[in-house]
PAZAPA-4460 file (N, C-alpha, C; in steps of 0.05 Angstrom, whole numbers, plus 32768, in hexadecimal, padded with zeros to 4 digits):
% residues 260
    n_x    n_y    n_z   ca_x   ca_y   ca_z    c_x    c_y    c_z   seq   type   mol
   8050   817E   809D   8049   8166   80AD   8032   816F   80BF     1      X     A
   802E   8187   80CA   8017   8190   80DA   7FFF   818E   80C9     2      X     A
   8000   8198   80AF   7FE9   819A   809E   7FE3   817B   809A     3      X     A
   7FF5   816A   8093   7FEB   814F   808D   7FDC   8141   80A3     4      X     A
   7FE5   814C   80BC   7FD9   813D   80D4   7FBD   8147   80D7     5      X     A
   7FB8   8163   80CF   7F9E   816C   80D1   7F8E   8160   80BA     6      X     A
   7F98   815C   80A5   7F86   814E   8090   7F81   8132   809B     7      X     A
   7F91   8121   80A4   7F8B   8107   80AE   7F77   8109   80BF     8      X     A
   7F7A   811B   80D6   7F65   811B   80EB   7F49   8120   80DC     9      X     A
   7F49   8133   80CB   7F2E   8139   80BF   7F24   811F   80B4    10      X     A
   7F33   810C   80A6   7F2C   80F9   8096   7F22   80E2   80AD    11      X     A
   7F30   80E3   80C2   7F29   80CE   80D9   7F0E   80D3   80E5    12      X     A
   7F07   80EF   80E5   7EEC   80FA   80F0   7ED7   80F0   80DB    13      X     A
   7EDE   80F0   80C4   7EC8   80E7   80AD   7EC0   80CA   80B1    14      X     A
   7ED7   80BA   80B6   7ECE   809D   80BB   7EBD   8098   80D4    15      X     A
   7EC3   80A8   80E9   7EB5   80A9   8104   7E96   80B4   80FE    16      X     A
   7E96   80C8   80EF   7E79   80D3   80E8   7E65   80BD   80D6    17      X     A
   7E74   80AC   80CC   7E65   8099   80BB   7E63   807E   80C7    18      X     A
   7E63   807C   80E1   7E5F   8061   80EC   7E78   8050   80F2    19      X     A
   7E8E   8056   80E6   7EA3   8044   80EC   7EB4   804B   8107    20      X     A
   7EB1   8037   8117   7EB6   803A   8136   7EC6   8021   813E    21      X     A
   7ED2   8026   8155   7EDF   8012   8167   7EF1   8003   8155    22      X     A
   7EEE   7FE7   8156   7F07   7FD8   8149   7F05   7FDE   8127    23      X     A
   7EEE   7FE1   811E   7EEE   7FE6   8102   7EFD   8001   80FD    24      X     A
   7EF9   8013   810B   7F06   802D   8109   7F26   802A   810B    25      X     A
   7F2F   801C   8120   7F4C   8016   8123   7F55   800B   8109    26      X     A
   7F4C   7FF6   8101   7F5A   7FE7   80E8   7F55   7FF7   80D3    27      X     A
   7F41   8003   80CB   7F3C   8015   80B1   7F4F   802B   80B2    28      X     A
   7F50   8039   80C8   7F62   8052   80CE   7F7E   8045   80CA    29      X     A
   7F88   8033   80D9   7FA5   802B   80D1   7FAB   8020   80B5    30      X     A
   7F95   8011   80AB   7F9D   8008   808F   7F9C   801C   8078    31      X     A
   7F8C   8032   807A   7F8A   8046   8068   7F9A   805F   806C    32      X     A
   7F9D   8066   8084   7FA9   8081   808B   7FC2   807C   80A0    33      X     A
   7FC7   8063   80A5   7FDE   805F   80B9   7FDC   806B   80D3    34      X     A
   7FC3   806D   80DD   7FBB   8076   80F5   7FBA   8061   8109    35      X     A
   7FCB   8059   811F   7FC8   8043   812F   7FC3   804C   814C    36      X     A
   7FC3   8064   8152   7FC0   806F   816E   7FA5   8064   8179    37      X     A
   7FAD   8057   8191   7F98   8049   81A1   7F8C   802A   8198    38      X     A
   7F9A   8024   8181   7F91   8008   817B   7F9A   7FF3   8190    39      X     A
   7F85   7FE5   8193   7F87   7FCE   81A7   7F9F   7FBB   819D    40      X     A
   7FB0   7FB6   81B2   7FCB   7FA2   81AE   7FC3   7F8A   81A5    41      X     A
   7FA7   7F80   81A9   7F9E   7F63   81A2   7F9B   7F63   8183    42      X     A
   7F93   7F79   8177   7F8D   7F7A   8159   7FAC   7F77   814E    43      X     A
   7FBF   7F88   815A   7FD6   7F84   814E   7FE5   7F68   8150    44      X     A
   7FE0   7F5D   8164   7FEC   7F43   8168   7FE0   7F2F   8154    45      X     A
   7FC4   7F2F   8153   7FB8   7F1D   8146   7FC0   7F22   8126    46      X     A
   7FC1   7F3B   811B   7FCB   7F3F   8102   7FE9   7F35   80FC    47      X     A
   7FF6   7F3C   8113   8015   7F32   810E   8014   7F16   810B    48      X     A
   8009   7F05   811B   8007   7EE8   811A   7FFD   7EDF   80FF    49      X     A
   7FED   7EEE   80F1   7FE0   7EE4   80DB   7FEE   7EEF   80C4    50      X     A
   800A   7EFA   80C7   801B   7F04   80B2   8012   7F1E   80A1    51      X     A
   7FFE   7F2C   80B1   7FF2   7F44   80A1   7FF7   7F5D   80AD    52      X     A
   8008   7F5E   80C1   800B   7F77   80CF   8014   7F8D   80BD    53      X     A
   8023   7F86   80A9   8030   7F98   8099   8016   7FAA   8089    54      X     A
   8000   7FA0   8084   7FEB   7FAA   8079   7FDE   7FC3   8089    55      X     A
   7FE1   7FBF   80A4   7FD6   7FD6   80B7   7FED   7FEA   80BA    56      X     A
   8006   7FE7   80B2   801B   7FF9   80B2   801A   8007   8094    57      X     A
   8011   801D   8090   800D   8027   8073   8029   802D   806C    58      X     A
   8032   801E   8052   804A   801F   8049   804B   8018   802A    59      X     A
   8060   800B   8023   8065   8009   8004   804E   7FFA   7FFB    60      X     A
   8041   7FE6   800A   8030   7FD5   7FFE   8013   7FE7   7FF8    61      X     A
   800E   7FFC   8008   7FF5   800E   8003   7FFB   8022   7FE9    62      X     A
   8014   802B   7FEC   801C   803E   7FD5   801D   802C   7FBA    63      X     A
   8029   8015   7FB9   8024   8002   7FA4   8009   7FFE   7F99    64      X     A
   7FF9   7FF4   7FA9   7FDD   7FF1   7FA4   7FD2   800A   7F99    65      X     A
   7FD2   8020   7FA3   7FC8   8038   7F95   7FD4   803F   7F7A    66      X     A
   7FF2   8038   7F7B   7FFE   8040   7F61   7FF2   802C   7F4B    67      X     A
   7FF4   8012   7F52   7FE9   7FFF   7F3E   7FCD   8005   7F33    68      X     A
   7FBC   800C   7F46   7F9E   800C   7F3F   7F99   8025   7F2D    69      X     A
   7FA7   803C   7F3A   7FA7   8055   7F29   7FB2   8052   7F0D    70      X     A
   7FCA   8046   7F0D   7FD8   8047   7EF5   7FC3   8035   7EE0    71      X     A
   7FB6   8024   7EEA   7FA6   8011   7ED8   7F8F   8022   7ECF    72      X     A
   7F82   8032   7EE0   7F6A   8042   7EDD   7F72   805A   7EC8    73      X     A
   7F89   8064   7EC6   7F8F   8079   7EB2   7FA2   806F   7E9F    74      X     A
   7FA7   8056   7E99   7FBA   804A   7E85   7FB6   8055   7E68    75      X     A
   7F95   805B   7E63   7F91   8064   7E48   7F9A   807E   7E42    76      X     A
   7FA2   808D   7E55   7FAE   80A6   7E49   7FC7   80A6   7E3C    77      X     A
   7FD6   808E   7E3D   7FF1   808E   7E30   7FEA   808D   7E11    78      X     A
   7FD1   8086   7E08   7FCA   8089   7DEB   7FCB   80A7   7DE0    79      X     A
   7FCA   80B8   7DF1   7FCA   80D5   7DE5   7FE4   80E2   7DE6    80      X     A
   7FE4   80F8   7DD7   7FFF   8106   7DD6   8003   8113   7DF1    81      X     A
   8018   8112   7DFD   8020   8119   7E16   800F   810E   7E2F    82      X     A
   8001   80F6   7E24   7FF0   80EA   7E38   8004   80DC   7E4F    83      X     A
   801E   80CF   7E45   802D   80C5   7E59   8037   80D7   7E6D    84      X     A
   803B   80F1   7E66   8042   8105   7E7B   8029   810C   7E8E    85      X     A
   8012   810E   7E83   7FFC   8114   7E92   7FF7   80FA   7EA8    86      X     A
   7FFB   80E3   7E9B   7FF9   80CC   7EAD   800D   80CD   7EC7    87      X     A
   8025   80D4   7EBF   8039   80D6   7ED4   8033   80EC   7EE9    88      X     A
   802A   8102   7EDC   801F   811A   7EF2   800A   810F   7F04    89      X     A
   7FF4   8103   7EF9   7FDF   80F7   7F0A   7FE4   80E1   7F1F    90      X     A
   7FF9   80D2   7F15   8003   80BD   7F2A   8016   80C9   7F3C    91      X     A
   8026   80DE   7F37   8034   80EE   7F4B   8022   80F8   7F5E    92      X     A
   800C   810A   7F54   7FFA   8115   7F66   7FEB   8105   7F7E    93      X     A
   7FE4   80EC   7F6E   7FD4   80D5   7F7D   7FE7   80CD   7F95    94      X     A
   7FFF   80C3   7F8C   8013   80BB   7F9E   8019   80CF   7FB6    95      X     A
   801E   80E8   7FB0   8022   80FA   7FC5   800D   8108   7FD6    96      X     A
   7FF3   8105   7FC7   7FDD   810B   7FD4   7FD6   80F8   7FEB    97      X     A
   7FDC   80DD   7FE5   7FD5   80C8   7FF9   7FEA   80CB   8010    98      X     A
   8006   80D2   8009   801A   80D5   801B   8011   80EB   802D    99      X     A
   8004   8100   8025   7FFC   8118   8035   7FE8   810E   8047   100      X     A
   7FD3   80FC   803C   7FBE   80F4   804C   7FC4   80E0   8063   101      X     A
   7FDE   80D4   8061   7FE5   80C2   8074   7FF6   80CD   808A   102      X     A
   7FF9   80E6   8087   8008   80F9   809B   8025   80F8   8095   103      X     A
   802B   80F1   807A   8047   80F3   8075   805B   80E4   8083   104      X     A
   8050   80CA   8087   8061   80B5   809B   8077   80AF   8088   105      X     A
   8090   80A8   8098   80A8   80A1   8088   80A3   808B   8073   106      X     A
   809A   8077   807F   8094   805F   806D   8086   8066   8054   107      X     A
   8070   807A   8053   8062   8080   803B   8073   8092   802B   108      X     A
   807F   80A7   8035   8092   80B7   8029   80A6   80AA   8019   109      X     A
   80B2   8092   8027   80C8   8081   8019   80BD   8072   8000   110      X     A
   80A5   8068   8004   8095   805A   7FEE   808E   806A   7FD8   111      X     A
   8081   8084   7FE0   807A   8096   7FCC   8091   80A3   7FBC   112      X     A
   80A9   80A4   7FC5   80C2   80AB   7FBB   80CA   8095   7FA8   113      X     A
   80C9   807C   7FB1   80D3   8065   7FA2   80C2   8062   7F87   114      X     A
   80A6   8064   7F89   8096   8064   7F72   8095   807D   7F62   115      X     A
   809C   8092   7F6D   809D   80AC   7F5E   80B4   80AA   7F49   116      X     A
   80CB   809D   7F4F   80E1   809B   7F3D   80DD   8088   7F27   117      X     A
   80C7   8072   7F2C   80BF   805E   7F17   80AB   8071   7F09   118      X     A
   809A   807D   7F0F   8084   8090   7EFF   8096   80A2   7EEE   119      X     A
   80A8   80B0   7EFC   80B9   80C4   7EEA   80C5   80B6   7ED2   120      X     A
   80D5   809F   7EDB   80E0   808E   7EC3   80CF   8089   7EAF   121      X     A
   80B6   807C   7EB2   80A2   8077   7E9F   809A   8090   7E8E   122      X     A
   8094   80A5   7E9D   808B   80BC   7E90   809D   80C8   7E7A   123      X     A
   80B9   80C4   7E80   80CD   80CD   7E6F   80D4   80B8   7E5A   124      X     A
   80C7   80A2   7E59   80CC   8089   7E4B   80E8   807F   7E4C   125      X     A
   80EE   8080   7E67   8109   8073   7E73   8103   805A   7E81   126      X     A
   80F4   8049   7E6F   80EF   8030   7E7E   8103   801B   7E80   127      X     A
   811A   8026   7E91   8134   8018   7E96   812B   8003   7EAE   128      X     A
   8141   7FF7   7EB8   813D   7FE3   7ECD   8133   7FEF   7EE3   129      X     A
   811B   7FE1   7EF0   810E   7FE9   7F0A   8125   7FED   7F20   130      X     A
   8138   7FDB   7F1E   814D   7FDC   7F36   815B   7FF7   7F34   131      X     A
   815D   8006   7F1B   8168   8022   7F1E   8157   8034   7F29   132      X     A
   813B   8031   7F26   8129   8043   7F31   8128   8042   7F4F   133      X     A
   812A   8026   7F57   812E   8021   7F7A   814A   8029   7F81   134      X     A
   815C   8028   7F75   8179   8031   7F7E   817A   804C   7F7F   135      X     A
   816F   805D   7F6E   816F   807A   7F6E   8159   8085   7F7E   136      X     A
   8148   8079   7F86   8133   8083   7F9B   813F   807D   7FB9   137      X     A
   814D   8067   7FBB   815D   8062   7FD5   8172   8075   7FD7   138      X     A
   8182   8079   7FC3   8197   808D   7FC6   818C   80A7   7FCD   139      X     A
   8177   80B3   7FC2   816C   80C8   7FC5   8165   80CB   7FE3   140      X     A
   8156   80B9   7FEE   814C   80B5   800B   8163   80B8   801D   141      X     A
   8179   80AA   8015   8192   80A7   8028   81A3   80C3   8026   142      X     A
   81A0   80D0   8013   81AD   80EB   8011   81A1   80FF   8026   143      X     A
   8184   80FB   8027   8175   810C   803B   817B   8101   8058   144      X     A
   817C   80E9   8057   817F   80DC   807A   818C   80C4   8073   145      X     A
   81A5   80C5   8078   81BB   80AE   8075   81B1   8094   8087   146      X     A
   81A8   809F   809F   81A0   808B   80B4   8187   807C   80AE   147      X     A
   8179   8081   8099   8166   8070   808F   816D   8051   808B   148      X     A
   8186   8051   807F   818F   8036   807A   818D   8023   8093   149      X     A
   818E   802C   80A8   818F   801F   80C3   8174   8019   80CD   150      X     A
   815C   8023   80C2   8145   8020   80CA   8136   8005   80C1   151      X     A
   8127   7FF9   80D1   8116   7FE1   80C8   8104   7FE6   80B1   152      X     A
   80F5   7FFC   80B2   80E3   8002   809A   80EF   8006   807F   153      X     A
   8106   8015   807E   811A   8017   8066   8120   7FFA   805A   154      X     A
   8129   7FEA   806F   8135   7FD0   8065   811F   7FBE   805C   155      X     A
   8107   7FBF   8069   80F5   7FAD   8062   80E9   7FB7   8043   156      X     A
   80E4   7FD1   8044   80D9   7FDB   802A   80EB   7FD2   8011   157      X     A
   8102   7FD9   8014   8112   7FD6   7FF8   8118   7FB7   7FF3   158      X     A
   811C   7FA5   800B   8120   7F8A   8008   8105   7F7E   7FF9   159      X     A
   80F0   7F89   8006   80D6   7F79   7FFD   80D1   7F83   7FDF   160      X     A
   80D4   7F9A   7FD6   80D3   7FA3   7FB7   80E4   7F95   7FA9   161      X     A
   80FF   7F95   7FAE   8115   7F87   7F9E   810F   7F69   7F9B   162      X     A
   8107   7F5D   7FB4   80FF   7F3D   7FB1   80E6   7F3B   7F9F   163      X     A
   80D4   7F49   7F9D   80BD   7F47   7F8F   80C5   7F4D   7F73   164      X     A
   80D1   7F5F   7F6D   80DC   7F66   7F4F   80EA   7F4D   7F46   165      X     A
   80FE   7F42   7F57   810F   7F2B   7F4D   8101   7F0F   7F4B   166      X     A
   80F4   7F0D   7F62   80E7   7EF0   7F60   80CC   7EEC   7F57   167      X     A
   80BD   7F00   7F59   809C   7EFE   7F50   809C   7EF2   7F30   168      X     A
   80AC   7F01   7F21   80AA   7EF6   7F05   80B2   7EDC   7EFE   169      X     A
   80C8   7ED2   7F10   80D1   7EB7   7F0C   80BC   7EA1   7F16   170      X     A
   80AE   7EA8   7F2B   8098   7E98   7F35   8083   7E9B   7F24   171      X     A
   807C   7EAF   7F19   8065   7EB1   7F09   8064   7EA0   7EEF   172      X     A
   807E   7E9B   7EE6   8080   7E87   7ECC   807E   7E6B   7ED5   173      X     A
   807D   7E64   7EEE   807F   7E4B   7EF2   8062   7E3D   7EEB   174      X     A
   804D   7E4A   7EEB   8033   7E42   7EE5   8028   7E52   7ECE   175      X     A
   801C   7E47   7EB7   800B   7E55   7EA7   7FF0   7E54   7EAE   176      X     A
   7FDF   7E65   7EB2   7FC5   7E60   7EBD   7FB0   7E7B   7EAA   177      X     A
   7FA0   7E6D   7E9B   7F92   7E7B   7E8A   7F78   7E88   7E97   178      X     A
   7F6B   7E7E   7EAD   7F57   7E8B   7EB9   7F5F   7EA8   7EC6   179      X     A
   7F54   7EBD   7EC0   7F5C   7ED5   7ECC   7F5B   7ED8   7EE9   180      X     A
   7F48   7ECE   7EF5   7F45   7ECB   7F11   7F5B   7EBC   7F20   181      X     A
   7F5C   7EA2   7F16   7F74   7E94   7F21   7F8E   7E9F   7F1F   182      X     A
   7F93   7EAE   7F07   7FAE   7EBA   7F01   7FB2   7ECF   7F13   183      X     A
   7F9C   7EDE   7F1D   7FA1   7EF4   7F30   7FA8   7EEA   7F4A   184      X     A
   7F9A   7ED2   7F50   7FA2   7EC7   7F6D   7FBD   7EBB   7F6D   185      X     A
   7FC5   7EAF   7F57   7FE1   7EA5   7F54   7FF8   7EBD   7F57   186      X     A
   7FF0   7ED5   7F48   8001   7EE8   7F4A   8005   7EF6   7F65   187      X     A
   7FEB   7EF5   7F75   7FEB   7EFF   7F8F   8000   7EEB   7FA2   188      X     A
   7FFB   7ECE   7F9A   800C   7EBE   7FAA   8029   7EC1   7FA5   189      X     A
   8030   7EC6   7F8A   804E   7EC9   7F86   8056   7EE2   7F93   190      X     A
   8049   7EFA   7F92   8050   7F12   7F9B   8056   7F0D   7FBC   191      X     A
   8045   7F02   7FC6   804A   7EFB   7FE4   8060   7EEA   7FEA   192      X     A
   8062   7ED4   7FDB   8078   7EC4   7FDD   8097   7ED3   7FDA   193      X     A
   8096   7EE1   7FC5   80B0   7EF4   7FBA   80B6   7F07   7FD4   194      X     A
   809F   7F14   7FDE   80A6   7F28   7FF4   80B2   7F1B   800F   195      X     A
   80A3   7F05   8015   80AC   7EF3   802C   80C9   7EEC   8029   196      X     A
   80D3   7EE3   8011   80ED   7ED9   800B   8100   7EF1   8012   197      X     A
   80FA   7F08   800E   810B   7F1F   8011   810F   7F29   802C   198      X     A
   80F4   7F27   8036   80F4   7F32   8055   80F4   7F1F   806B   199      X     A
   80EF   7F03   8067   80F3   7EF3   807C   810A   7EF3   808E   200      X     A
   8125   7EF8   8082   813C   7EF9   8093   8136   7F0E   80A7   201      X     A
   812D   7F27   809D   8129   7F3E   80AD   8115   7F3A   80C3   202      X     A
   80FF   7F2B   80B9   80E9   7F26   80CF   80F1   7F15   80E4   203      X     A
   8105   7F01   80E2   810F   7EEF   80F2   8122   7EFD   8106   204      X     A
   8133   7F0E   80F8   8149   7F1C   8109   813C   7F32   8119   205      X     A
   8127   7F41   8111   811D   7F59   8124   8105   7F4F   8133   206      X     A
   80F5   7F3B   8129   80DC   7F36   8136   80DA   7F17   8142   207      X     A
   80EE   7F08   813A   80F1   7EEC   8145   80D8   7EDE   8142   208      X     A
   80CB   7EE3   8127   80B6   7ECE   8120   80B5   7ED2   8102   209      X     A
   80AC   7EBC   80F5   80A0   7EBB   80D8   8085   7EB5   80D7   210      X     A
   8076   7EC6   80C8   8058   7EBF   80C4   8050   7EAE   80B4   211      X     A
   804A   7E95   80BC   8044   7E80   80AC   8028   7E7F   809B   212      X     A
   8018   7E90   80A5   8000   7E95   8097   7FFE   7EAF   8084   213      X     A
   8013   7EB6   8079   8017   7ECE   8068   800A   7EC9   8050   214      X     A
   8009   7EB0   8044   7FFB   7EAA   8029   7FDD   7EAC   802E   215      X     A
   7FD3   7EA1   8042   7FB5   7EA0   8042   7FAB   7EBD   804C   216      X     A
   7FBB   7ECC   8061   7FB0   7EE8   8064   7FB2   7EF9   8049   217      X     A
   7FC8   7EF2   803E   7FCC   7F04   8027   7FB6   7F07   8010   218      X     A
   7FA7   7EEC   800D   7F92   7EF0   7FFA   7F7D   7EFF   8005   219      X     A
   7F77   7F00   801C   7F60   7F10   8024   7F6B   7F2B   802B   220      X     A
   7F7D   7F2F   803A   7F86   7F4C   8045   7F8F   7F60   802E   221      X     A
   7FA2   7F54   801F   7FAB   7F66   8009   7F96   7F6C   7FF5   222      X     A
   7F89   7F58   7FEF   7F6F   7F60   7FDD   7F5D   7F74   7FEA   223      X     A
   7F54   7F70   8000   7F42   7F83   800E   7F4E   7F9C   8015   224      X     A
   7F6C   7F9E   8016   7F77   7FB9   801E   7F72   7FC9   8006   225      X     A
   7F75   7FBE   7FEB   7F72   7FD0   7FD6   7F56   7FDB   7FD2   226      X     A
   7F40   7FC9   7FD8   7F24   7FD1   7FD6   7F21   7FE5   7FEB   227      X     A
   7F29   7FDE   8005   7F24   7FF1   801D   7F30   800F   8017   228      X     A
   7F4A   8013   800B   7F57   802A   8005   7F44   803A   7FF3   229      X     A
   7F3C   802D   7FDE   7F29   803B   7FC7   7F11   8044   7FD2   230      X     A
   7F02   8031   7FDF   7EE9   8039   7FED   7EEC   804E   8000   231      X     A
   7F01   804E   8010   7F06   8062   8023   7F07   8080   8015   232      X     A
   7F19   807E   7FFF   7F1B   8096   7FF2   7EFF   80A3   7FE6   233      X     A
   7EEE   808D   7FE0   7ED6   8096   7FD2   7EC3   80A0   7FEA   234      X     A
   7EC7   8094   8002   7EB5   809F   8019   7EC2   80BE   801F   235      X     A
   7ED9   80C3   801D   7EE2   80DE   8024   7EDA   80F2   800F   236      X     A
   7ED9   80E6   7FF6   7ECF   80FC   7FE1   7EB5   8101   7FE3   237      X     A
   7EA4   80ED   7FEA   7E87   80EC   7FEB   7E7B   80F5   8007   238      X     A
   7E8C   80FC   801A   7E84   8102   8038   7E70   8114   8037   239      X     A
   7E71   8129   8028   7E58   8141   802A   7E3F   8136   8025   240      X     A
   7E3B   811E   8014   7E23   8113   8008   7E1A   80FF   8020   241      X     A
   7E0A   8106   8033   7E01   80F4   804A   7DFB   80D9   8044   242      X     A
   7DEA   80D4   8032   7DDE   80B9   802D   7DF5   80A8   8021   243      X     A
   7E00   80B3   800D   7E1A   80A5   7FFF   7E2F   809C   8015   244      X     A
   7E36   80B2   8024   7E4C   80AA   8038   7E45   8099   804D   245      X     A
   7E2C   809A   8056   7E23   8087   806B   7E23   806A   805F   246      X     A
   7E1A   8067   8047   7E1A   804D   8039   7E33   8043   8038   247      X     A
   7E48   8051   802E   7E64   8047   802C   7E72   8042   8047   248      X     A
   7E65   8054   805B   7E73   804C   8078   7E67   8033   807F   249      X     A
   7E4D   802C   807A   7E45   8011   8083   7E56   7FFB   8071   250      X     A
   7E5A   7FFF   8057   7E68   7FEF   8049   7E86   7FE8   8055   251      X     A
   7E93   7FFE   8059   7EAE   7FFC   8062   7EAF   7FF1   807E   252      X     A
   7E9C   7FF6   808F   7E99   7FE7   80AB   7E98   7FC8   80A9   253      X     A
   7E86   7FC0   8099   7E80   7FA5   8095   7E9A   7F95   8087   254      X     A
   7EA4   7FA4   8074   7EBA   7F96   8068   7ED2   7F90   8078   255      X     A
   7ED6   7FA5   808C   7EED   7FA7   809E   7EE9   7F93   80B3   256      X     A
   7ECE   7F8F   80BA   7EC7   7F79   80D0   7EC9   7F5D   80C1   257      X     A
   7EC2   7F59   80AA   7EC3   7F42   809D   7EE0   7F3B   8099   258      X     A
   7EF5   7F4D   8092   7F0E   7F48   808F   7F1F   7F40   80A9   259      X     A
   7F15   7F4D   80BD   7F23   7F49   80DA   7F1B   7F2C   80E1   260      X     A
***
């Protein structure tokens, strides 16, 4: 835990060195590394009203984005002998490296554990029901800490994922869209709808509000979250090369300002 915090502090210093300051720093640090210390309450209120506060709380959404993009990038390995196993190892390393960089927060560890069981199942060619992977990951976490069952984060994480897995394919079948760009927009819409169906009772119960702008904010914020996470990773890798890191810092700062 101490090592994870030191790593995160080092990464935050790289953001600052490359011109990402003030509000842009607060948003990017929260969105990519789960660091919200000193964040202006007005930012939190605005993002909560827009139905996008979950993006600033590093959680299953971020781990899911990393899993999906990395899985897409290395899918070619499955064609080789033992490629499926190598694919699984790389995915596990990516998931848990990200968990380490975010300070091993409970929400990220929970999500990384959830996706780890899915990755292991695929690597062993045990492509059974995803509900089994979710159930065993929840069982594993509750063995370690049974009181997780009563935490808001645990309830939101699993309800959202189960709801997406159950409802999204049903919604996706409602419309056939040939255009690949429009198809992606429709899929983003159905994912947002499915997640809200599962979590809105909890949102109303715990927070006494329902974010009516979640669809509009989802198009912008969820798409941008994936771009910003990978551009941030590129910045951290290229930080020793001054001109490249400064250029990436400028791009990130302007993207965050535009999104906000």
